[in-house]
C-alpha angles and dihedrals in degrees: 000000000000110000091230093054091048092050091045092053092048093047092045089055090047089049092054090049093049093047092048090049092048091051090049094048093046092050091047096051092038084074094054110091118231115240110259090019093260114170124225087259091053092050092049094049092047093050091047091051092047089055093048095250112144103156101066119096120212111220139172123243131187124258137046120287089356090131116143144150118237109207093188097055093027092229126142104212117200124190121242091256090057107030098068100020122112094202132120090241091055091049092051094050093044091050090048092055089048086055088065091050089053090048089053093048091050095044094243105201098222092051091049090052092049092048091050090054096050098092092046093045093047089056095041095048090053098050109019096089092048093048091047095050092048089043091055091055091048096039094115093041105039111008096175091072091060092050091048087056090048090052091050092051091045087062089056089051091047090052091051092050094048089048091063099070089040093056097039091048092050089053091049091051090049094052093045091053094044089054099039093048092049086234091138132033118234095265093049091044089059089051090052090048092053091050093051093043092058091043090054091050090063088064090049090053090048091054092048090048091053089049092051090049091052091049089050092055093044086058089071091060091060094054120102 
């Protein structure tokens, strides 16, 4: 069996386990009421204020765990299950997304690098697989096309790797603020930490999956 395929299968199984665990943890702590009955929106706005950020708007978006910070529009977009929820899980997610807003305000280097790669990665992620598949069929006729595809997919992998410190740092900022602001008590802080830890692991699995996929495609280059 191709090493890439073996790694991809193992990582895919790990990914399903991590996602299932994240869903379980989020559901569990979605039932734990946040002290003071602050909603995800309230937590986000408070953390933004405490960090001197006044130009970011907190909005609600459809979906579950679709939370994200948009540095271009300066909007902190919380999913329906977080925006109006008064749970510990919602507070953790909202604070994490605020962590990205703080990164942006401070000019965090890893976030700037990731943002710079977005246009390239959007293009590469759309066409890399197509170029690679066609490149494999034409490998003995026109090898450069295959290596162009490899280069495109390598950009996707690079983006996934750069995303890791961005996401882990945002979670660290969230937990530091939740503790320093006395927003959560020790037991609830541990619950928030568990939620964010499993969320971060999904990005780790994504990076490993991209690496396994790249190894799989590189296997074709070694074939006669």
